[in-house]
Residue frames relative to the residue before (quaternion, step in Angstrom):
aa qw qx qy qz dx dy dz
M 1.0000 0.0000 0.0000 0.0000 0.00 0.00 0.00
Y 0.3038 -0.7655 0.5441 0.1605 3.55 -0.77 0.99
L 0.3684 -0.7553 0.5007 0.2079 3.51 -0.99 0.84
D 0.3508 -0.7374 0.5417 0.1991 3.53 -1.03 0.79
E 0.7777 0.0266 0.0081 0.6280 3.52 1.22 -0.57
S 0.2900 -0.7639 0.5587 0.1423 3.56 -1.26 0.53
N 0.1879 0.8152 -0.5301 0.1382 3.60 0.94 0.78
D 0.6673 0.4905 -0.3086 0.4680 3.58 1.15 -0.50
V 0.5491 0.5699 -0.4294 0.4350 3.67 1.12 0.19
D 0.5035 -0.6683 0.4618 0.2942 3.56 -0.85 0.97
D 0.6557 -0.5800 0.3417 0.3418 3.53 -1.10 0.83
P 0.6615 0.5072 -0.3399 0.4355 3.69 0.82 -0.71
L 0.6951 0.4801 -0.2728 0.4604 3.58 1.19 -0.46
T 0.5488 0.6457 -0.3988 0.3506 3.52 1.19 -0.27
A 0.4751 0.6647 -0.4411 0.3714 3.59 1.32 -0.12
L 0.5950 0.5807 -0.3714 0.4134 3.58 1.18 -0.30
G 0.5577 -0.5945 0.3899 0.4283 3.55 1.27 -0.35
E 0.7217 -0.4140 0.3379 0.4400 3.50 -1.31 -0.31
P 0.4098 -0.7129 0.5091 0.2542 3.65 -0.73 0.96
R 0.3151 -0.7716 0.5245 0.1738 3.60 -0.94 0.96
A 0.7970 0.0265 0.0064 0.6034 3.55 1.17 -0.56
E 0.1420 -0.7738 0.6124 0.0783 3.53 -1.26 0.57
F 0.0818 -0.7361 0.6705 0.0435 3.54 -1.19 0.83
A 0.0653 0.8263 -0.5514 0.0947 3.56 -0.78 0.99
V 0.3713 -0.6874 0.5755 0.2418 3.54 -1.19 0.63
R 0.3962 0.6742 -0.5312 0.3261 3.52 -0.32 1.25
G 0.7654 0.3948 -0.2593 0.4372 3.56 -1.34 0.02
W 0.8630 -0.0886 0.0785 0.4912 3.52 -1.02 -0.88
A 0.6152 0.5729 -0.3466 0.4161 3.58 1.03 -0.88
L 0.6934 0.4535 -0.2735 0.4886 3.58 0.89 -0.86
I 0.6679 0.5096 -0.3126 0.4433 3.56 0.90 -0.93
R 0.6044 0.5745 -0.3432 0.4324 3.57 1.03 -0.79
N 0.6985 0.4641 -0.2928 0.4593 3.59 0.76 -0.88
V 0.6548 0.5206 -0.3074 0.4535 3.53 1.02 -0.87
I 0.6537 0.4811 -0.2997 0.5014 3.61 1.13 -0.54
L 0.7186 0.4817 -0.2620 0.4276 3.54 0.76 -1.06
A 0.6164 0.5908 -0.3487 0.3865 3.57 1.06 -0.70
P 0.7046 0.4128 -0.3119 0.4856 3.63 0.69 -0.83
L 0.5902 0.5678 -0.3705 0.4382 3.66 1.10 -0.60
A 0.6762 0.4796 -0.2990 0.4726 3.55 0.91 -0.98
I 0.6461 0.5116 -0.3396 0.4533 3.60 0.93 -0.80
L 0.6672 0.4851 -0.3099 0.4727 3.60 0.87 -0.87
A 0.6327 0.5232 -0.3389 0.4595 3.63 0.92 -0.78
G 0.6676 0.5014 -0.3048 0.4582 3.60 0.93 -0.94
L 0.6599 0.5010 -0.3133 0.4640 3.63 0.92 -0.84
T 0.6372 0.5331 -0.3251 0.4518 3.54 1.02 -0.83
I 0.6542 0.5043 -0.3191 0.4645 3.60 0.94 -0.86
E 0.6868 0.4786 -0.2953 0.4605 3.57 0.91 -0.88
A 0.6027 0.5732 -0.3627 0.4204 3.61 1.13 -0.52
L 0.5267 0.6375 -0.3948 0.4004 3.57 1.31 -0.42
I 0.5615 0.6320 -0.3767 0.3786 3.53 1.13 -0.58
F 0.7523 0.4298 -0.1979 0.4584 3.50 1.05 -0.77
I 0.5228 0.6123 -0.4097 0.4290 3.52 1.37 0.06
P 0.4677 -0.6913 0.4672 0.2916 3.64 -0.69 1.05
K 0.8295 0.2011 -0.1938 0.4837 3.57 -1.19 0.81
V 0.6241 0.4893 -0.3830 0.4737 3.64 1.14 0.23
H 0.1636 -0.8031 0.5708 0.0487 3.53 -0.59 1.25
A 0.2115 -0.8010 0.5567 0.0618 3.47 -0.39 1.34
H 0.3484 -0.7365 0.5449 0.1983 3.60 -0.64 1.10
F 0.6562 -0.5024 0.3889 0.4071 3.54 -1.26 0.40
E 0.6416 0.5229 -0.3419 0.4449 3.67 0.87 -0.87
I 0.6750 0.4948 -0.3248 0.4404 3.59 0.90 -0.83
V 0.6135 0.5401 -0.3241 0.4763 3.55 1.07 -0.88
S 0.6745 0.5038 -0.3029 0.4467 3.58 0.89 -0.99
L 0.6163 0.5451 -0.3364 0.4582 3.58 1.09 -0.79
G 0.6684 0.5071 -0.3047 0.4509 3.57 0.95 -0.82
I 0.6346 0.5006 -0.3292 0.4881 3.54 1.03 -0.71
F 0.6478 0.5303 -0.3147 0.4474 3.58 0.93 -0.89
L 0.6789 0.4848 -0.3065 0.4585 3.60 0.82 -0.88
F 0.6495 0.5275 -0.3173 0.4463 3.51 0.99 -0.82
L 0.6466 0.5056 -0.2763 0.5000 3.59 1.03 -0.92
L 0.6468 0.5307 -0.3228 0.4424 3.51 0.92 -0.91
G 0.6533 0.5248 -0.3089 0.4499 3.57 0.95 -0.90
V 0.6523 0.5230 -0.3038 0.4568 3.54 1.00 -1.00
M 0.7042 0.4646 -0.2638 0.4677 3.57 0.90 -0.95
L 0.5723 0.5395 -0.3862 0.4820 3.65 1.10 -0.48
L 0.6533 0.4947 -0.3189 0.4762 3.63 0.98 -0.84
V 0.6533 0.5216 -0.3215 0.4446 3.60 0.91 -0.88
R 0.7178 0.4483 -0.2585 0.4659 3.56 0.90 -1.03
A 0.5937 0.5428 -0.3579 0.4741 3.52 1.20 -0.44
Y 0.6631 0.4807 -0.3028 0.4873 3.60 1.01 -0.75
R 0.6733 0.4996 -0.3046 0.4520 3.59 0.91 -0.82
S 0.7664 0.3810 -0.2150 0.4704 3.60 0.99 -0.75
R 0.4477 0.6995 -0.4742 0.2923 3.60 1.15 -0.08
G 0.8000 0.2268 -0.2047 0.5163 3.58 -0.84 0.95
L 0.4424 0.6988 -0.4519 0.3343 3.63 1.27 0.13
R 0.0399 0.7675 -0.6385 0.0410 3.49 -1.05 0.94
V 0.0835 -0.7691 0.6301 0.0674 3.56 -1.02 0.69
L 0.1147 -0.7961 0.5940 0.0176 3.53 -0.78 1.12
V 0.1989 -0.7780 0.5885 0.0936 3.55 -0.88 0.96
F 0.1018 -0.7968 0.5956 0.0026 3.49 -0.88 1.14
S 0.6430 -0.5297 0.3637 0.4168 3.57 -1.13 0.19
E 0.7324 0.3966 -0.2392 0.4990 3.55 1.15 -0.50
G 0.8220 -0.1004 0.0817 0.5545 3.61 1.14 -0.24
I 0.4837 -0.6500 0.5127 0.2840 3.51 -1.36 -0.39
L 0.1850 -0.7901 0.5816 0.0567 3.57 -1.11 0.80
K 0.0905 -0.7769 0.6210 0.0510 3.56 -0.78 0.97
V 0.0279 -0.8103 0.5823 -0.0596 3.60 -0.64 1.14
R 0.0600 0.7481 -0.6564 0.0762 3.49 -1.03 1.03
H 0.8081 -0.1591 0.0350 0.5661 3.55 -0.24 1.29
D 0.8122 -0.1833 0.1519 0.5326 3.66 -0.59 -1.11
D 0.6149 0.5622 -0.3466 0.4309 3.63 1.23 -0.10
A 0.0254 0.8044 -0.5902 0.0627 3.61 -0.68 1.01
Q 0.0944 -0.7668 0.6345 0.0207 3.57 -1.10 0.97
A 0.0204 -0.8005 0.5989 -0.0013 3.60 -0.66 1.01
F 0.0281 -0.7637 0.6450 0.0055 3.50 -0.92 1.04
C 0.2987 -0.7050 0.6053 0.2176 3.61 -1.06 0.80
W 0.6354 -0.5733 0.3486 0.3823 3.50 -1.10 0.72
D 0.7185 0.4503 -0.2767 0.4522 3.57 0.87 -0.90
E 0.5800 0.5604 -0.3900 0.4444 3.62 1.22 0.05
I 0.6227 0.5526 -0.3279 0.4465 3.58 1.21 -0.50
N 0.0420 -0.8303 0.5551 0.0264 3.62 -0.55 1.14
V 0.7629 0.1804 -0.1727 0.5963 3.63 1.21 -0.03
L 0.0551 -0.7700 0.6356 0.0114 3.53 -1.11 0.91
W 0.1554 -0.7728 0.6139 0.0410 3.57 -0.79 1.10
R 0.0538 -0.7447 0.6630 0.0553 3.50 -1.13 0.74
K 0.0449 -0.8578 0.5085 -0.0597 3.55 -0.04 1.40
K 0.1736 -0.7905 0.5843 0.0597 3.53 -0.53 1.22
T 0.2797 -0.7701 0.5466 0.1730 3.58 -0.69 1.01
E 0.1653 -0.7744 0.6085 0.0515 3.52 -1.01 1.01
G 0.7140 0.4155 -0.3199 0.4639 3.58 -1.11 0.73
H 0.5531 -0.6372 0.4324 0.3180 3.58 -0.99 0.88
W 0.6777 0.5197 -0.2840 0.4358 3.56 0.86 -0.99
E 0.6610 0.5158 -0.2841 0.4651 3.53 1.01 -0.94
R 0.6598 0.5120 -0.2920 0.4662 3.52 0.96 -0.96
A 0.6268 0.5494 -0.3348 0.4396 3.61 1.01 -0.82
I 0.7228 0.4432 -0.2300 0.4777 3.59 1.04 -0.93
R 0.8497 0.1978 -0.0784 0.4824 3.59 0.76 -1.01
G 0.5390 -0.5959 0.4181 0.4238 3.58 1.21 -0.13
S 0.6041 -0.6248 0.3729 0.3251 3.55 -1.24 0.29
L 0.7957 0.1379 -0.0651 0.5861 3.60 1.17 -0.38
T 0.0027 -0.7783 0.6278 -0.0027 3.61 -1.03 0.80
L 0.1933 -0.7515 0.6237 0.0946 3.55 -1.08 0.89
I 0.0409 -0.7936 0.6070 -0.0037 3.60 -0.86 0.92
A 0.0713 -0.7797 0.6219 0.0143 3.57 -0.73 1.09
Q 0.1322 -0.8143 0.5650 0.0130 3.54 -0.80 1.17
R 0.3058 -0.7285 0.5847 0.1840 3.53 -1.12 0.72
G 0.6614 -0.5200 0.3666 0.3971 3.52 -1.26 0.19
D 0.6536 0.5108 -0.3195 0.4580 3.59 1.18 -0.40
G 0.6011 -0.5924 0.3279 0.4245 3.56 1.34 0.05
K 0.5402 0.6209 -0.4046 0.3987 3.53 1.17 -0.15
S 0.0972 -0.8153 0.5705 0.0200 3.64 -0.96 0.69
I 0.1631 -0.7391 0.6435 0.1145 3.51 -1.33 0.42
S 0.1100 -0.8216 0.5593 0.0088 3.57 -0.84 0.93
F 0.1257 -0.7497 0.6479 0.0486 3.53 -1.35 0.54
D 0.0672 -0.7802 0.6178 0.0707 3.58 -1.05 0.73
D 0.7007 -0.5078 0.3005 0.4011 3.53 -1.28 0.18
A 0.4132 0.6445 -0.5264 0.3699 3.63 1.09 0.41
L 0.6306 0.4909 -0.3109 0.5146 3.54 1.36 -0.30
P 0.4172 -0.7191 0.4966 0.2496 3.61 -0.58 1.11
G 0.8060 0.2755 -0.1991 0.4846 3.58 -1.01 0.72
L 0.2589 0.8068 -0.5092 0.1507 3.64 1.26 0.38
K 0.6416 0.5258 -0.3613 0.4258 3.67 0.88 -0.77
R 0.6456 0.4945 -0.3409 0.4717 3.61 1.01 -0.70
L 0.6186 0.5251 -0.3367 0.4777 3.58 1.06 -0.75
A 0.6191 0.5367 -0.3529 0.4519 3.61 0.99 -0.77
A 0.6496 0.5215 -0.3071 0.4601 3.60 0.88 -0.85
I 0.6485 0.5019 -0.3180 0.4758 3.57 1.02 -0.74
L 0.6533 0.5227 -0.3016 0.4571 3.55 0.94 -0.99
Q 0.6763 0.5014 -0.3012 0.4477 3.53 0.92 -0.89
R 0.6528 0.5266 -0.3045 0.4515 3.57 0.96 -0.95
E 0.7335 0.4684 -0.2429 0.4285 3.52 0.71 -1.12
T 0.6969 0.4515 -0.2712 0.4868 3.54 0.97 -0.82
L 0.5970 0.5584 -0.3789 0.4338 3.60 1.10 -0.55
A 0.6007 0.5863 -0.3482 0.4174 3.59 1.04 -0.75
H 0.7267 0.4115 -0.2366 0.4965 3.60 1.11 -0.76
L 0.7211 0.4748 -0.2503 0.4380 3.56 0.96 -0.97
L 0.6537 0.5642 -0.3503 0.3629 3.63 0.83 -0.83
P 0.6245 0.5389 -0.3700 0.4274 3.68 0.82 -0.70
H 0.6681 0.4821 -0.3086 0.4754 3.67 0.95 -0.81
Y 0.6835 0.4644 -0.3079 0.4716 3.56 0.87 -0.85
Q 0.6221 0.5462 -0.3306 0.4531 3.58 1.04 -0.78
A 0.6589 0.4884 -0.3289 0.4682 3.64 0.92 -0.88
A 0.6406 0.5136 -0.3283 0.4670 3.63 0.93 -0.82
Y 0.6483 0.5090 -0.3156 0.4701 3.64 0.99 -0.87
D 0.6788 0.4854 -0.2893 0.4690 3.60 0.84 -0.91
A 0.6621 0.4948 -0.3186 0.4640 3.64 1.16 -0.55
G 0.5994 -0.5876 0.3494 0.4164 3.60 1.29 -0.05
S 0.4424 0.6965 -0.4674 0.3173 3.65 1.13 0.13
K 0.3843 -0.6583 0.5892 0.2679 3.55 -1.29 0.45
L 0.1883 -0.8084 0.5513 0.0836 3.61 -0.61 1.04
D 0.2534 -0.7962 0.5370 0.1160 3.55 -0.72 1.09
F 0.0316 -0.7712 0.6355 -0.0176 3.54 -1.01 1.03
G 0.7515 -0.3784 0.2032 0.5007 3.53 0.78 1.06
K 0.8512 -0.0655 0.0707 0.5159 3.56 -0.50 -1.19
I 0.7615 0.2498 -0.1801 0.5703 3.58 1.25 0.01
G 0.1525 -0.7919 0.5842 0.0914 3.54 -1.09 0.73
I 0.1873 -0.7804 0.5862 0.1106 3.60 -1.22 0.27
S 0.0666 0.7619 -0.6418 0.0562 3.54 -1.14 0.77
R 0.7098 -0.4419 0.3199 0.4457 3.53 -1.32 0.02
R 0.5874 0.5695 -0.3646 0.4447 3.64 1.26 -0.37
G 0.7008 -0.3911 0.3065 0.5118 3.49 0.94 -0.98
L 0.6774 -0.4582 0.3728 0.4384 3.52 -1.19 -0.64
A 0.1441 -0.7829 0.6005 0.0760 3.60 -1.10 0.66
A 0.2252 0.7509 -0.6022 0.1509 3.56 -0.94 0.98
N 0.8423 0.1363 -0.1093 0.5098 3.56 -1.16 0.64
G 0.7037 -0.4917 0.2757 0.4325 3.57 0.96 0.73
D 0.6762 0.4455 -0.2934 0.5082 3.54 1.26 0.18
T 0.2805 -0.7573 0.5721 0.1430 3.54 -1.27 0.56
L 0.1370 -0.7818 0.6044 0.0686 3.57 -0.82 0.93
L 0.3806 -0.7556 0.4960 0.1954 3.57 -0.49 1.22
W 0.5803 -0.6017 0.3877 0.3885 3.64 -0.97 0.58
R 0.6565 0.5114 -0.3427 0.4360 3.62 1.00 -0.62
D 0.6761 0.4751 -0.2852 0.4857 3.58 1.29 -0.28
V 0.5085 0.6540 -0.4146 0.3766 3.60 1.29 -0.07
Q 0.2536 -0.7690 0.5674 0.1497 3.59 -0.65 1.03
E 0.7891 -0.1464 0.1686 0.5722 3.62 0.74 -0.97
V 0.1261 -0.7220 0.6726 0.1020 3.52 -1.29 0.61
K 0.0615 -0.8396 0.5397 -0.0038 3.58 -0.37 1.19
W 0.1638 -0.7785 0.6015 0.0733 3.59 -0.88 1.05
E 0.0508 -0.7864 0.6156 -0.0012 3.50 -0.94 1.03
E 0.8062 -0.3013 0.1726 0.4790 3.60 -1.24 -0.19
N 0.8122 -0.0451 0.0506 0.5795 3.51 0.80 -0.96
Q 0.7357 0.3363 -0.2959 0.5080 3.62 0.89 0.72
V 0.1925 -0.7398 0.6358 0.1067 3.42 -1.37 0.58
S 0.0728 -0.8138 0.5765 0.0107 3.53 -0.88 0.95
V 0.1634 -0.7722 0.6097 0.0727 3.56 -1.04 0.75
S 0.1012 -0.7922 0.6001 0.0456 3.53 -0.86 1.00
K 0.3260 -0.7576 0.5417 0.1622 3.59 -1.09 0.79
K 0.5851 -0.6033 0.4230 0.3388 3.54 -1.08 0.83
G 0.8300 0.2312 -0.1606 0.4815 3.54 -1.00 0.77
K 0.6965 0.4396 -0.2620 0.5030 3.61 1.25 -0.01
W 0.3853 -0.6782 0.5750 0.2471 3.58 -1.14 0.72
G 0.7749 0.3316 -0.2651 0.4682 3.51 -1.24 0.59
R 0.6176 -0.5677 0.4221 0.3436 3.50 -1.37 -0.04
W 0.4110 -0.6815 0.5488 0.2560 3.54 -1.00 0.81
F 0.7792 -0.0276 0.0131 0.6261 3.60 1.14 -0.70
L 0.0168 -0.7588 0.6511 0.0008 3.47 -1.21 0.78
G 0.1437 0.8098 -0.5587 0.1072 3.59 -0.66 1.04
K 0.4795 -0.6397 0.5198 0.3010 3.52 -1.32 0.31
I 0.5127 -0.6459 0.4812 0.2973 3.51 -0.99 0.96
S 0.5733 0.6095 -0.3654 0.4079 3.56 1.18 -0.63
D 0.7147 0.4555 -0.2237 0.4813 3.57 1.20 -0.64
I 0.6518 0.4985 -0.3008 0.4860 3.56 1.34 -0.11
P 0.3116 -0.7295 0.5776 0.1928 3.65 -0.64 1.08
N 0.8450 0.0624 -0.0719 0.5263 3.53 -1.09 0.81
A 0.1078 0.8338 -0.5334 0.0935 3.51 0.85 1.02
H 0.5811 0.5644 -0.3708 0.4542 3.62 1.19 -0.45
V 0.6494 0.4949 -0.3208 0.4800 3.60 1.07 -0.60
L 0.6144 0.5237 -0.3399 0.4824 3.59 1.03 -0.79
R 0.6586 0.4995 -0.3396 0.4488 3.62 0.84 -0.86
A 0.6553 0.4939 -0.3376 0.4611 3.67 0.84 -0.76
L 0.6521 0.5140 -0.3198 0.4564 3.61 0.98 -0.74
V 0.6697 0.4934 -0.2943 0.4705 3.55 0.94 -0.99
E 0.6603 0.5051 -0.3315 0.4461 3.68 0.89 -0.77
R 0.6487 0.4739 -0.3418 0.4876 3.61 1.03 -0.70
A 0.6576 0.5013 -0.3401 0.4478 3.68 0.89 -0.80
M 0.6264 0.5247 -0.3466 0.4606 3.62 1.03 -0.69
R 0.6374 0.5333 -0.3183 0.4561 3.56 1.02 -0.84
E 0.6583 0.5027 -0.2915 0.4784 3.57 1.00 -0.91
A 0.6617 0.4937 -0.3221 0.4634 3.56 0.90 -0.84
A 0.6278 0.5249 -0.3329 0.4685 3.63 1.01 -0.71
G 0.6703 0.5028 -0.2908 0.4619 3.54 1.04 -0.87
A 0.6311 0.5357 -0.3251 0.4573 3.56 1.10 -0.66
R 0.6548 0.4889 -0.3019 0.4909 3.56 1.09 -0.76
A 0.6551 0.5347 -0.3251 0.4233 3.62 1.00 -0.70
Q 0.6061 0.6037 -0.3527 0.3792 3.61 1.08 -0.78
P 0.6792 0.4634 -0.3293 0.4643 3.67 0.77 -0.83
A 0.6214 0.5545 -0.3414 0.4356 3.57 1.05 -0.89
A 0.6548 0.5099 -0.3179 0.4584 3.56 0.99 -0.92
G 0.6335 0.5452 -0.3282 0.4401 3.59 1.04 -0.92
N 0.6575 0.5218 -0.3063 0.4490 3.61 0.97 -0.94
A 0.6734 0.5109 -0.3093 0.4357 3.60 0.97 -0.86
S 0.6713 0.4639 -0.3283 0.4758 3.56 1.07 -0.60
């Protein structure tokens, strides 16, 4: 939802300018969790109570379901309490996270690492939610958002777009200068990609495939994947993707030039 005015923003925060977008935990999103949490807890307790009924044989799967529903309800209550009153305002110069009297403001050019962590597994999602965004500054301070905040995927797109504009030129300059850039479990340089102690030259890269929470690299003439990693484990994955896509275009252009020369 885009804001038409910012009268509800405290005076010390208006120095960031006019907010362009707002994300907030309120209305149906908050009511939904408050309603679902007791229902999940009650359902979990009811299922567990079957264990004590004579002649009722509760299978392991049913007992596990009861425990899961109970914990899910508890975590929904905890997350609803932690996120109540949460607002995130997006400005042209940065982002502001406000919860009651606590406010965190990060300018886009202060953020040097962005993590997009996708949670896998039912138990993990019940505790932490399905998606978490973490933005880190050079001084070690960080700001995080999870899917208790409505519109998190749209916020993720904004964070990636705005931070990429500041991060990519620095990474690109280092890449062009011949530096090897480290992105956790995978690295990139003008020679190619590096992972697991091996280097794959750009001319040997068949495909780099980006999915919801994984990136895979295939090598020409080889079956299977040369590299498979989770995007959750890659800092600044959006920067890596931009660098890889440019390098792949350059490699394709380099291969096309000799072919064009031979044709003439």
